[in-house]
MARVO-852262 format. One record per residue (C-alpha): residue number from 1; x, y, z; residue in three letters. Coordinates in Angstrom, 2 decimals, padded with zeros to 5 digits. Layout:
# MARVO-852262
num/c1/c2/c3/residu
NUM/X/Y/Z/Ala
...
# end
This chain:
# MARVO-852262
num/c1/c2/c3/residu
1/-021.09/005.64/008.39/Leu
2/-017.77/007.33/009.13/Leu
3/-016.05/003.98/009.72/His
4/-017.27/002.69/006.38/Cys
5/-016.11/005.85/004.64/Phe
6/-012.70/005.70/006.34/Arg
7/-012.26/002.03/005.38/Asp
8/-013.09/002.84/001.76/Arg
9/-010.52/005.65/001.75/Ile
10/-007.88/003.32/003.22/Val
11/-008.69/000.67/000.61/His
12/-008.43/003.25/-002.19/Arg
13/-005.12/004.59/-000.82/Met
14/-003.61/001.10/-000.56/Leu
15/-004.84/000.21/-004.04/Thr
16/-003.28/003.30/-005.58/Ser
17/000.07/003.01/-003.76/His
18/000.60/-000.76/-003.44/His
19/-001.93/-002.45/-005.74/Gly
20/-005.19/-004.31/-005.37/Leu
21/-003.56/-007.40/-003.85/Ala
22/-002.08/-005.35/-000.99/Ala
23/-005.45/-003.75/-000.29/Ala
24/-007.04/-007.21/-000.25/Arg
25/-004.40/-008.51/002.18/Ile
26/-004.92/-005.57/004.55/Val
27/-008.70/-006.03/004.52/Ser
28/-008.26/-009.75/005.29/Ile
29/-005.98/-008.90/008.22/Leu
30/-008.45/-006.29/009.48/Gln
31/-011.23/-008.88/009.51/Met
32/-009.27/-011.80/010.97/Lys
33/-006.67/-010.15/013.17/Gly
34/-003.46/-012.20/013.44/His
35/-002.77/-014.61/010.55/Cys
36/000.10/-016.60/009.09/Glu
37/001.28/-015.75/005.59/Ser
38/000.01/-019.04/004.13/Asp
39/-003.48/-018.42/005.52/Thr
40/-003.44/-014.90/004.08/Ile
41/-002.36/-016.24/000.68/Ala
42/-005.18/-018.79/000.68/Asp
43/-007.79/-016.20/001.64/Asp
44/-006.49/-013.65/-000.89/Ala
45/-006.44/-016.29/-003.65/Leu
46/-002.81/-015.72/-004.60/Met
47/000.45/-017.69/-004.47/Pro
48/002.16/-017.76/-001.09/Ala
49/005.38/-016.28/-002.47/Lys
50/003.55/-013.24/-003.87/Glu
51/001.64/-012.77/-000.61/Ala
52/004.88/-012.85/001.40/Arg
53/006.48/-010.27/-000.90/Glu
54/003.50/-007.94/-000.52/Ile
55/003.45/-008.46/003.26/Leu
56/007.12/-007.53/003.50/His
57/006.53/-004.44/001.36/Lys
58/003.64/-003.42/003.64/Leu
59/005.84/-004.13/006.67/His
60/008.54/-001.80/005.33/Lys
61/005.97/000.99/004.94/Thr
62/004.68/000.35/008.48/Gly
63/001.12/-000.75/007.68/Tyr
64/001.48/-004.31/008.99/Val
65/003.55/-005.77/011.78/Asp
66/005.20/-009.16/012.22/Leu
67/004.80/-010.95/015.53/Cys
68/006.86/-014.06/016.22/Asp
69/005.67/-016.60/018.75/Met
70/008.22/-019.15/019.89/His
71/006.98/-022.61/020.74/Leu
72/009.98/-023.42/022.92/Thr
73/012.24/-021.44/025.21/Lys
74/015.26/-021.84/022.91/Thr
75/014.10/-019.13/020.44/His
76/014.83/-021.35/017.46/Asn
77/013.49/-019.80/014.25/Ser
78/012.44/-023.24/013.00/Gly
79/009.98/-023.73/015.83/Thr
80/008.54/-020.21/015.73/Ala
81/005.17/-019.17/014.35/Ile
82/005.14/-015.84/012.53/Tyr
83/001.86/-013.93/012.61/Leu
84/000.99/-010.78/010.68/Trp
85/-001.30/-008.05/011.98/Glu
86/-002.49/-004.64/010.81/Val
87/-001.45/-001.58/012.76/Lys
88/-004.71/000.39/012.63/Gln
89/-003.26/003.58/014.11/Asp
90/-000.48/003.76/011.52/Arg
91/-002.92/002.94/008.74/Leu
92/-005.43/005.61/009.71/Tyr
93/-002.68/008.14/010.40/Lys
94/-001.83/008.21/006.68/Asn
95/-005.46/008.88/005.72/Val
# end
C-alpha cells in the first residue's frame, strides 16, 4: 500500500513540475528498466524528438540517467547504444 501511495505521489510531482508526458516516460522506465529513446517514444505514444527533449530535461534534473553501451572497443559514438534508466533513489529523495 505504501509503495502504491509513493508511486502516486511521484507521478503527481512529475506531472506538476514537468508535465504529463514526463510522468508517463518515468513510469514506462520504472516498468521496463533500461530502454532506448525510440522505444520510450513508441510506448509513450509521442514523437521521438519530443521524447528525447523530455528525457534530456529529466536527465538535467537528475531523475533519469543515460547509460552508453559501446558495441566495439573503439568507443565510436556511431556504434554505441544509449539506454535510459530511472534513478529510483534520486526520484524518491525528492518526495
